[in-house]
N, C-alpha and C positions, 0 to 999 in steps of 0.2 A: 505493500499499499503506501512503502514514506517513498520508494522505486514513480511509482506509477505517479506522486503529487512534486518530483524532483522531477520527471521527464516534462510533462503540465507543463513545469512554472517556465524549462526550459522554452519547449514551444513556443511560448506566451513571452518570454523575451525576443525570441529570436522575430518574430512575428508582429511582435510589438515595433522594435529597431526598423525595419525593414521598413513598417505604413510610417514613420517620419519620414523617408525620402520621396521628392517627386518624383525620381527617375524608373522608365520605364522599364521593366528588363524588358531584355532583344535577344528574342526566339534566332538564329543565325543558323537555319538549316536549308536554302538555298543560296544558290549566289549572291539574285536583287536584296537575297538576303543583309546579305556580306559585303555589299556596293551600301546600300543605304546604310547601315550601321558606318564607316571607312568614311562616307561624305560626310555622319555626326560629327567627327571623327575632324576632319580636316578644319571643318568653318567651326569651330572651337578655340580657335586660333589666336591666346591673349587676352578671352572675353575675362577673366579677372584683373588681366589689370586696366583690360579696358573697363570693365562697370566702377571700377574703386575709382582711378584717373580721369576716366572723363566725368563719369557719369556720382561719381563722390555714394559709389553704393558697399557698406560696412558687408564687405566675402566676407567675415562673420555670419549669415543670416539667404545663403547657397539654397539653403534647402530653400525657402520663398522664392526665392530668382527663381527656379526647378521647376515651382508650382505653376510660377508664372509663366514663362515657356510653355509650359505642357499644357495650358488649360488657352491660351494663347493661339499657338499654334494649331492644335487640333480641333478650335473653333472658330476656322479661318475664312469656312461657307460660311456660316451665321455671323450675317448682315449686324448683323444685333449688337453680335456682341465682338464685330469687327470691328462698330458704333465704342460698344465700353472701352477697349481695348484704346482705342485711338486717342479716345477721353484722356485714360493716364498718359500715355507719351507724352503729348503734347501737355500734359496736367506735369510732368514732372521735368519739363523743360521749364516749364514759367519757373515754378517752383525753386527748383536748381537751378540753372543759368542766370535765368529774365528776373529774378525777385534778391536774390545771391547783387549782382552784378550792378543792382540800379539803385540796390542800397548801398554798398562799398559807392560808384558815382556819388551817392545823396553828403553820405554818411563820412564815411571814410573808414576813416581804423572803428567807430565810436560803436560796436554792438548794439547799446545798448535802446540805440536808435532806428527803426524800419518804418516803411510805409508800411501799407492796408490791404495787406491778401488779402480779406474780405471784399477790398473795397473794387483793386484788379480785378478779381475772377467775376466782380458784379459787375465793372463794365464794361470785360472780354465779352463775356457772354450774350451780355446786352442790347453792345451794338456786331456782333454775329447772330443776333434778330430780331436788325434795322430796331430797338424800342430805348435808344440811346439818349439820355441826357443831353448830351451837350452834339452840334455840327461838327462831322469829323473834318471837315477841315477849317473850318477854326483851330481845334484840336491841334492835328494835323500842326497846322505852320506856326504855332505860337508857345508849346508845350516843350522845347526844347528850352527855349528861351527862360518864361518860367524857373524849368528844369536847374538852369545853369544860374537863375535869382537866387534860388532859394541854396543848390546848392552853396555854390561860393557864404550867404549866409552862417551858414548849418556850421560850414568849416572852418570860418573862421573863429565861431568861438570854440570848435573842438579843436583851431591850434593858434589861437589867442598870444600864447609862450614865444609859440615860434615867427610869430608877427614882427614879437616886441622884443624881441634877443636880437633880430634884424635890423629895426629901424634903430636901435641902443647901436648896433656894430656900426649901421652908416654913421650917423650924426659924430660919434666916438671920433671912426673912417679920417675922417673928413678932416680933422684940426692937426695931423701927424703929418712932418716934413713930404714936402715931393708928391706931395693926392692935391691930384683937383678936379674938379668938376665938369662934366660936360654943358650938364646944364643948372643948376637949386635944384637944390633935394637929387636929380637923377643918378643918370653911371656918374661913376668915381671912378680915376688912373692912376697910373705910374710910368710914365716911361721909364723899363728899364736903356731899351735899345734905340736909336728916334731917325728913325728912317728919312731915305729919300726925294721915296719915286713918289710915281703915281697915290691920288689917291679916288678908290672907287664908290660906283655908284650904287644905287640901289638896286640897281638890278645889273651888278655884277657879278658873272664869275672870278671865285677867286681859291688860291690856293693860300690852306694857314694849315698850320699848327699849334693844336691848347690845350693844357690842362688844365677841367673844372675842381673846386673844391666848395667843399660847404665852411659859413661860418668859424667851422670849429676845428678846418684842418685837412679833413676828410675828403681823399683824394677820390672820386666820383663817378670821374669820363679822362681818357688822355686819348690823344689822336699819336704821342707815343710809343704807347707803352702797346696802346689798342691799334697800332697800325704800323710797327714794326719804323718805326721813329720818321714815316714821311708823311708829309704835307696831305691834306685833304681836300679836294675840292667840293666846296659852297657855292649855293647863291644866294648874294647876303639876303636879298628882301626874303627867304623862305628859313631865314634864321628867330630865337628869338630877338623881343624890342631891343636889347640892348649892347645885343650884338646889332644891330642896324646903326644903332649911333654911333657908338666907335668904333667899324668899318668904316664908317661914312666921310670918315673924322681924321684915319689914321692911313700913315702913310706907309706905300711899300716899303719891307725894309725892317722894320717897325716891331717890339718888341715893347707890351705892355701885358702891365696887371692891373686889369681892368676888376671893379667891383659895385654888383649891378644887384638896383632895389627888388623887394619880392615883384614889385606893380610891374619890370622891368627885365624878369624874367621868367615863370614860369607862372605870375598868380598864387589862385587857388586849388594849380592844378600839382599833380604831385607827377616826378620825374623821376622814377626809380627807386630802390629802396630807402637808397640817403638821402634824394632829398624825394624833402616832405612841401604840403602848401601850407606858402607863405616863406619860402626862404630864400631869404638873399643869398647870395650866391659871388664868389671868387674864382677869377680867371687868368691864366695870362696864355695871352695871345701874338699867334707871333704871322704876322700879315705877309707871305712869303713872293707873290706875285697876283695880277689881276692875271686871268688865261682870256685867250684867246680869241674873238667870235668867232663862233662856228657859223 
């Protein structure tokens, strides 16, 4: 009797364990059975990495993924379920990509703030059904500007200390020996080497070498390091405003150290890991030549 109980318990354990997995058991009796199985194998390449890195899925829950996979694949001819799974797919994109991306765009690294998922979904569905509260063309024309204003206001609070540090640096720096201002309250510079060549126009293509630093001295970009110590070609008016101001006053052959207030640099934008919104920046800038017109 005791043996029968143990056997029964073993059977329950075996079948209980199997029931947790959504993976169907293969039947490999014919050539087409084997081909089908092998097709599944080759089409699964990199799926865990894709789920983790691209879709943000916690691969601890792979059994849940398999359940969804099997149900969706077996419902491909069911129009009602196909619509449901399409909703899940687009909902995942809204939730993982759009929602998080817009939050970062509007609030930066402040994870305590968020747009409303409820209202996002309400607007999405209402517009799809033709029942939205606002005219879509007016929304399209004004939304980016509205978001930009909101973003600047929000990030100005989040990065107030960074902005204040930059303003303090610029105010102190202009009192140092050898420092000049291009315009009052604007870009400052110190001549390291005086050039005597022509001065570029804002439409000129020029060859420059440079190194960019934050006000605490951290190098965030360098053509000397990243371009094998060779100059790079840029178009003047494609650069940040502070660079445009400098290059249109700088003779070829010059090497200047320039100090750019945040509003002449990237403003409320983040530029890589080291350049936070509202950062004043320092560059060593060498104007090598003006490129001939092509």
